[in-house]
C-alpha positions in Angstrom: 129.4 136.1 110.1 128.0 139.6 109.9 130.0 141.1 113.0 126.9 142.9 114.3 125.7 138.9 114.9 128.9 137.7 116.5 126.8 138.1 120.1 123.9 136.2 118.5 124.8 132.6 119.1 125.6 133.6 123.3 122.0 135.0 123.5 120.3 132.0 121.4 122.0 129.7 124.1 120.1 131.4 126.7 116.8 132.0 124.8 116.7 128.0 124.2 117.4 127.0 127.7 115.2 130.0 129.2 112.5 128.8 127.0 112.7 125.1 127.2 112.6 125.6 123.5 113.4 122.5 121.2 114.2 124.1 118.5 114.6 127.7 116.7 116.1 128.6 113.0 117.4 132.0 112.3 118.0 133.3 108.8 119.5 137.2 107.7 119.2 138.8 104.3 121.2 142.1 103.8 120.5 143.7 100.4 120.2 140.5 98.3 122.0 138.0 99.8 121.1 135.3 103.1 124.2 136.8 104.7 123.9 134.2 107.9 121.8 130.9 108.6 121.8 128.9 111.8 119.9 126.4 113.5 119.8 126.4 117.2 118.8 122.8 119.2 117.0 120.4 116.7 114.8 120.1 114.0 114.0 116.1 115.7 113.9 116.9 119.3 113.6 113.3 120.0 116.4 111.8 117.7 118.5 115.0 118.9 118.9 115.4 115.1 120.4 119.3 114.3 118.2 121.7 113.3 120.0 123.4 109.8 118.9 126.0 107.0 117.7 123.5 104.9 114.9 121.8 107.4 112.0 121.4 106.0 109.2 123.3 107.7 105.5 124.1 107.8 105.6 127.9 107.2 101.7 128.4 108.1 100.6 131.1 107.5 103.4 133.2 105.8 101.8 131.3 102.8 99.0 133.7 102.8 101.6 136.4 101.1 102.5 134.1 98.3 98.3 133.7 97.4 97.9 137.4 97.6 100.9 137.9 95.3 99.7 135.0 93.0 95.9 136.9 92.8 98.3 139.8 92.1 100.0 138.1 88.9 96.0 137.9 87.6 95.2 141.5 88.4 98.1 142.3 86.1 96.4 140.3 83.5 93.4 141.9 83.9 91.4 138.9 85.1 91.0 140.0 88.8 90.5 144.0 90.0 91.6 144.6 93.8 88.6 146.9 94.4 86.0 145.8 92.1 83.3 143.2 93.7 85.2 140.3 93.3 82.0 138.4 91.8 82.4 140.9 88.9 85.4 138.7 87.8 83.7 135.2 89.3 79.8 135.5 89.5 80.0 132.1 91.1 81.1 133.4 94.8 78.2 133.7 96.8 78.4 135.6 100.3 76.0 135.9 103.1 73.8 138.1 102.0 73.4 140.6 98.9 75.8 143.5 100.2 78.3 141.3 100.8 77.8 140.0 97.0 77.4 143.4 95.6 80.5 145.2 97.6 83.3 142.7 98.6 86.4 142.9 96.8 89.9 141.1 96.5 91.5 143.5 98.7 88.5 142.8 101.3 89.1 139.1 101.3 92.7 139.1 101.3 93.1 141.8 104.0 90.8 140.3 106.4 88.1 143.1 106.5 85.1 141.3 105.5 83.6 141.7 108.9 83.4 138.0 109.1 85.4 136.5 111.5 87.3 132.9 111.1 85.3 130.0 111.3 88.7 127.6 111.5 86.4 124.8 112.9 84.9 124.4 109.5 88.3 123.3 107.9 90.5 122.3 111.1 91.1 118.4 111.1 88.5 118.2 108.0 88.7 116.8 104.7 86.4 119.7 102.8 87.8 120.2 99.4 88.8 123.7 98.2 85.7 123.6 96.4 83.7 122.8 99.1 84.7 125.4 101.7 84.6 127.8 98.8 80.7 127.2 99.0 80.5 127.4 102.5 81.4 131.2 102.3 78.1 131.9 101.6 76.9 130.5 105.4 79.4 132.6 107.0 76.9 135.6 108.6 79.1 138.8 109.0 80.2 139.9 113.0 80.7 143.2 112.4 80.4 145.8 109.3 82.8 146.0 106.4 86.3 147.4 106.7 85.5 148.6 110.0 87.4 145.7 111.8 90.3 143.3 111.4 88.7 140.1 111.5 91.6 137.1 110.7 90.2 134.6 108.1 91.6 131.9 106.8 88.5 130.6 104.4 89.4 133.7 102.9 92.1 132.7 101.1 91.2 129.1 100.7 88.5 130.8 98.7 91.0 133.4 96.6 92.9 130.1 95.9 89.9 128.8 94.3 89.4 132.1 92.7 92.8 131.5 91.0 92.0 128.0 90.1 89.1 129.0 88.2 90.0 131.9 86.2 93.8 130.5 85.6 93.0 126.7 84.3 95.6 125.5 86.9 95.4 124.4 90.6 96.4 127.2 93.8 99.7 124.7 93.9 100.6 124.6 90.3 100.2 128.4 89.6 102.5 129.1 92.6 104.7 127.0 91.6 104.9 127.8 87.9 104.9 131.5 88.7 106.4 131.9 92.1 108.6 129.7 93.1 110.1 127.8 90.2 111.2 131.6 88.9 112.6 131.9 93.0 114.5 129.1 92.6 112.8 127.9 95.5 113.2 123.9 94.2 113.2 122.3 98.2 109.8 123.6 98.7 106.5 121.9 99.3 103.0 121.8 100.1 102.3 118.5 101.4 103.5 116.9 104.9 103.9 112.9 103.1 106.1 114.6 101.1 107.9 116.6 103.6 108.8 113.7 105.5 110.3 111.6 102.5 113.0 114.3 103.3 115.4 113.0 106.0 116.0 117.1 106.9 112.6 117.8 108.6 111.3 119.5 111.4 109.5 117.2 114.2 107.0 119.2 116.4 107.7 119.0 119.8 106.3 121.2 122.7 105.8 121.6 126.6 103.1 119.7 128.4 100.7 121.8 129.5 101.0 121.4 133.0 104.5 120.8 133.3 108.0 121.4 131.6 108.0 118.0 129.9 108.6 118.1 125.9 106.7 115.5 124.0 106.0 114.8 120.2 103.1 115.8 118.6 101.9 114.5 115.2 102.2 116.8 112.4 99.6 118.9 111.0 98.6 117.7 107.5 94.8 118.2 106.5 95.8 121.2 104.7 94.8 120.2 101.1 91.5 122.5 101.7 93.0 125.2 103.3 96.6 125.5 101.0 96.5 129.1 100.4 95.9 130.2 103.7 99.2 127.8 105.6 100.1 124.9 103.3 103.7 125.7 102.4 106.9 124.1 103.5 110.0 125.4 103.3 113.5 126.0 104.1 115.4 129.2 105.3 117.5 128.7 102.3 114.6 129.1 100.2 112.4 131.5 101.8 115.6 133.7 101.9 115.0 133.7 97.8 111.5 134.7 98.5 112.6 137.2 101.4 115.1 138.7 98.4 112.8 139.4 95.9 110.5 141.5 98.4 113.3 143.2 99.4 114.3 144.0 95.8 110.8 145.3 94.1 110.5 141.8 92.8 114.0 141.1 91.1 115.8 138.2 92.2 119.2 137.5 90.5 118.9 140.1 88.6 115.6 139.1 87.0 112.8 140.7 87.1 110.4 137.7 89.0 107.5 139.5 90.5 105.8 143.0 89.1 106.9 145.5 91.6 103.3 147.2 91.4 101.6 143.9 92.9 104.1 143.9 95.5 103.4 147.5 96.2 99.6 147.0 96.3 100.1 144.0 98.8 102.0 146.4 101.3 99.7 149.2 101.2 97.8 149.9 104.4 94.2 148.3 104.2 93.2 147.9 107.6 94.5 149.9 110.8 95.1 147.7 113.7 94.6 148.9 117.4 97.9 149.6 119.5 97.0 146.9 121.6 100.4 146.0 123.3 101.3 149.2 124.1 98.0 150.4 125.7 97.5 146.9 127.7 101.1 145.6 128.5 102.7 149.1 128.4 104.6 147.5 125.0 105.3 150.2 122.6 108.4 149.2 120.5 105.9 148.4 117.9 103.3 150.7 117.0 100.7 151.9 114.1 100.7 148.4 112.6 97.9 147.8 109.5 97.3 145.0 107.4 97.8 145.1 103.9 97.7 141.8 101.7 98.8 138.8 103.3 101.1 141.1 105.3 101.5 143.7 107.9 103.6 146.9 108.3 104.4 149.3 110.8 107.0 151.1 113.1 109.6 149.4 115.3 111.2 151.6 117.0 110.8 154.4 114.9 111.9 152.3 111.5 109.4 150.7 109.2 108.9 147.0 109.0 106.8 145.0 107.6 106.1 141.3 108.5 103.9 138.2 108.8 103.7 135.5 111.4 102.6 131.4 110.7 101.5 128.8 113.2 99.9 125.0 112.9 101.1 122.2 114.6 103.7 123.3 116.9 105.2 125.2 114.0 106.0 129.1 114.1 107.6 131.4 111.6 108.1 134.7 111.4 109.3 136.5 107.9 110.1 140.0 108.3 112.1 142.8 106.4 113.0 146.4 107.1 112.3 148.2 103.7 114.6 151.3 104.0 117.6 149.1 105.6 117.3 147.0 103.1 117.5 144.3 106.2 115.7 141.1 106.7 115.0 137.9 108.8 113.6 134.8 108.9 112.5 132.9 112.1 111.2 129.0 112.4 110.5 128.0 115.8 109.4 124.2 116.9 107.0 124.6 120.2 103.7 125.8 121.1 104.8 126.9 124.6 107.7 129.3 122.9 106.0 130.6 120.0 106.6 134.0 120.6 110.2 133.5 120.0 109.6 134.2 116.4 108.9 138.1 117.2 111.4 137.8 120.3 114.4 136.6 118.1 113.0 138.5 114.9 113.2 142.0 117.1 116.8 140.8 118.4 118.3 140.4 115.6 117.5 144.1 114.1 118.6 145.6 117.4 121.8 144.0 117.1 122.1 144.8 113.3 121.3 148.5 113.9 123.4 148.8 116.9 119.9 149.8 119.4 120.1 148.9 122.8 118.7 145.2 123.3 114.9 145.6 124.8 114.0 142.8 127.0 111.7 140.9 124.9 112.0 137.8 126.1 112.4 138.3 129.8 108.9 140.2 129.3 107.4 137.6 127.6 108.8 134.4 129.8 106.8 136.3 132.8 104.0 136.1 130.9 103.7 132.7 129.4 104.7 131.5 133.3 101.8 132.9 134.4 99.4 132.0 131.7 100.5 128.2 132.1 100.1 128.7 136.0 96.6 130.2 135.7 96.1 127.2 133.1 96.9 124.6 135.9 95.0 126.3 138.1 91.5 126.3 136.3 91.6 122.9 135.1 91.8 121.8 138.6 88.4 123.6 139.0 86.8 121.8 136.2 83.4 120.7 137.2 82.7 123.2 139.6 79.5 124.1 138.2 78.2 120.4 137.6 74.5 119.5 139.3 75.0 115.8 141.2 72.5 113.4 141.1 71.0 114.2 137.5 70.9 111.6 134.9 70.5 111.6 130.8 66.9 112.0 130.0 67.1 109.1 127.2 69.0 105.7 127.1 72.6 106.3 125.6 71.9 104.7 122.5 69.4 107.1 121.5 71.4 110.0 121.6 74.1 108.2 119.0 73.3 109.3 115.5 75.1 112.0 113.2 74.1 115.0 113.2 74.9 118.1 110.5 75.8 121.5 110.5 75.5 123.6 107.1 78.8 125.1 107.4 81.0 123.0 109.9 79.7 119.3 108.5 79.1 116.5 110.4 79.2 115.6 114.3 79.0 111.7 115.2 77.9 110.4 118.2 78.4 106.6 118.5 78.4 104.3 121.4 81.1 102.7 122.2 81.8 100.4 125.6 78.5 100.7 126.9 79.0 104.7 126.5 79.5 107.8 123.9 82.0 108.4 121.8 82.7 111.9 120.4 83.9 112.6 116.4 83.9 115.4 114.8 87.0 116.1 112.0 89.1 113.4 113.2 88.5 114.7 116.9 88.0 111.2 118.6 87.2 111.2 122.1 85.0 109.2 124.7 82.2 111.4 126.0 80.5 110.6 129.5 77.4 112.0 131.4 78.3 115.5 132.8 74.8 116.4 133.8 71.2 116.6 132.5 71.6 116.0 128.8 75.0 117.2 128.4 78.1 115.1 128.3 81.8 116.0 128.2 85.3 114.4 126.2 88.0 114.3 128.9 90.4 117.1 128.4 93.0 116.3 125.8 96.2 117.9 125.9 96.5 118.6 122.1 92.4 118.7 121.2 91.0 120.0 124.5 88.1 119.4 126.4 84.5 119.1 124.4 80.9 119.6 125.6 78.1 118.5 124.2 74.0 119.7 125.0 71.4 117.6 123.5 68.5 118.8 122.3 64.7 117.1 122.2 62.1 118.2 120.0 58.1 118.2 120.6 57.8 114.6 119.8 60.5 113.8 122.9 63.4 112.6 120.5 66.9 113.8 120.8 67.3 115.6 117.5 70.2 118.5 118.0 73.7 118.8 119.5 74.8 121.9 120.7 78.9 122.3 120.8 80.5 125.5 121.4 83.4 126.2 118.6 85.9 129.0 117.6 83.1 131.8 117.1 79.7 130.9 118.6 77.8 127.9 119.5 76.4 125.8 116.8 73.4 123.7 116.8 73.8 120.6 114.8 70.8 118.9 113.7 70.1 115.0 113.4 70.7 113.2 110.1 66.9 111.8 109.1 67.2 108.3 107.9 67.3 108.0 104.2 64.0 107.2 102.5 64.6 104.9 99.7 63.8 107.0 96.1 61.6 104.4 94.8 59.2 104.8 98.5 59.7 108.6 98.0 57.6 107.7 94.5 54.9 105.9 96.0 54.4 108.9 98.4 53.9 111.5 95.9 50.3 111.9 95.1 46.8 113.4 95.8 45.4 113.4 99.4 42.4 114.4 101.2 41.6 116.6 104.3 38.8 115.2 106.7 36.5 117.7 105.1 37.4 116.7 101.3 39.8 119.7 100.6 42.8 118.0 98.1 46.1 118.4 98.4 49.2 117.1 96.3 53.1 115.7 97.6 55.0 116.0 94.8 58.4 114.7 94.5 60.7 117.0 92.9 63.8 116.7 90.8 66.2 117.0 93.7 64.7 114.5 95.5 62.8 116.3 98.0 59.0 116.2 98.3 56.7 119.2 98.8 53.2 120.1 99.8 51.6 121.9 97.2 47.8 123.6 97.7 45.7 125.5 95.2 46.4 129.3 95.7 49.5 129.1 98.3 53.0 128.7 98.3 54.5 125.2 97.7 55.7 123.9 101.2 59.0 121.6 101.4 58.8 118.6 103.7 61.7 117.8 106.0 62.2 114.0 106.7 63.6 113.1 110.2 62.8 109.7 111.1 61.1 106.9 109.2 58.0 108.1 107.1 58.1 111.1 109.2 58.5 114.4 108.1 58.1 118.4 109.2 57.1 121.8 107.9 59.9 124.1 108.0 57.8 126.3 110.2 56.7 124.0 113.0 58.7 121.2 114.7 55.3 120.3 116.4 53.6 119.6 113.3 54.8 116.0 111.9 53.5 114.7 108.5 53.4 110.9 109.2 52.6 108.7 105.9 51.0 105.3 106.1 52.3 102.1 104.6 50.0 99.5 104.4 52.0 96.4 102.6 53.6 98.1 99.6 50.8 100.8 99.2 50.9 104.6 100.9 47.4 105.0 102.0 47.5 108.1 103.8 49.0 110.9 105.5 48.6 111.2 109.1 49.2 115.0 110.4 49.6 115.0 114.0 49.7 118.6 116.1 49.7 119.4 119.6 45.8 119.6 119.8 45.3 116.2 117.7 45.7 114.0 115.0 44.1 113.9 111.5 44.0 111.8 108.7 44.2 112.1 105.4 43.2 109.7 102.6 45.2 109.3 99.5 42.8 109.9 97.0 42.3 107.3 94.3 41.3 110.0 91.7 44.6 112.0 89.5 44.4 115.2 90.2 44.5 116.2 86.7 41.0 114.1 86.7 39.3 116.1 89.4 40.0 119.2 88.1 38.5 118.7 84.6 35.1 116.7 87.2 
């Protein structure tokens, strides 16, 4: 053991006890060698299996620097650039507006400075592929102007992973394995939980219950395929030490130049300044003047230059950091939501031991904060339901709320009937729904998935057609999926119709299967299906086009508006023949 770390075992014993922590793993790299690696506590708390330097662990967002470096390898090859619009290299990428399309660079995407915020509920627990997430980038409206505010965004890293595949011909996983993991000898590193659990020595997530100190097991987070470039790498302290050695030695590992120094330098360059929030709000000034580069941060820790990044997913937390000038780095893995801050606290303490500095009371500071937060949460949940209006009833029978509701970015919300009630199903979050008041229905407050509230809205025809839920960024409105109209019936709908005063117009079936109203001299207008043979115009929710089916024939079109209803019979004369007459 490095002599400066001789007191670490005693410190870690107290940390585990004070925080009721299932496990903490620590690795220390000096120059180009892993000089200390040890697990404290249990990688599987339930079976009391020890945490070791070879315990496989989900490093989550510490994956991001691997993605940034992988993209940098393509920059070195001339296939990408850091600071020119990314659409110059990949025209297929689309953002929310023309300004973003013309200006967003690879550095913007990797430095979280596009002005587009997280929208994590698009990918969380979803089955969206990487390509589908890539295509959803165009739906994300910016919240702030570009390059003015740090807004963390996992989806941008997923998109960069897709760019890597697009330009290299290999998946992100293949590219990172071939160009980074294998050259660094990271043979035990993988990407998928099902592969991880086949290895005996793997971490199992445990955490405290939110209203007590009882430790319980929670499932691994497995839905990583689409978002993998943002956080899917699973590794060990020993394997990550190879990566850290390369970072600390300008890309060299065991005497070989594995990573280009220019790429590592680019990822470290400050791209987005961060506020000194902890100093200004809590008086913690040890870490200050931080900036985000690409896949990692940098700042001053007690006067020393520090670069670092954290990771968090499903009860597993990691921190990988180093002091470039002192050539010392620390890896910390933590199991437990309630003690996640230990990934920072333990790392700071190790640096202070190595540098001979007096120890900052990080544990005492944050333990008091976390305990206050936990108590506040208990008190808040005890007051839930205080705004409920008693004596109200739903406006419709429960079965009329059951449907699939869709949002263009977030996907499907499924509401079904179950045991004479309703059931909520969104991205594999499945919970019962009970009536709260009026047309609002709530789920129970689940220990892992939290509480969800759904407010249903009706259209001018009195039908339940929308559902509003609050997601990670704002309220999102999900629109009821229309009943599918068979393609054969759509073809029968197409034809020429006449208004009551004899004005002809045409309903045309497009190649994409949509119907359009075509009127001479006017722009075509798409018909939006919503129920059986009923359609709407996009501009008006209170205008309904209802096609009349008599036997096998579509004989007319009813146009229903608030002021009344008119019948537009189908013309028996084709439009081309009418034009000749």
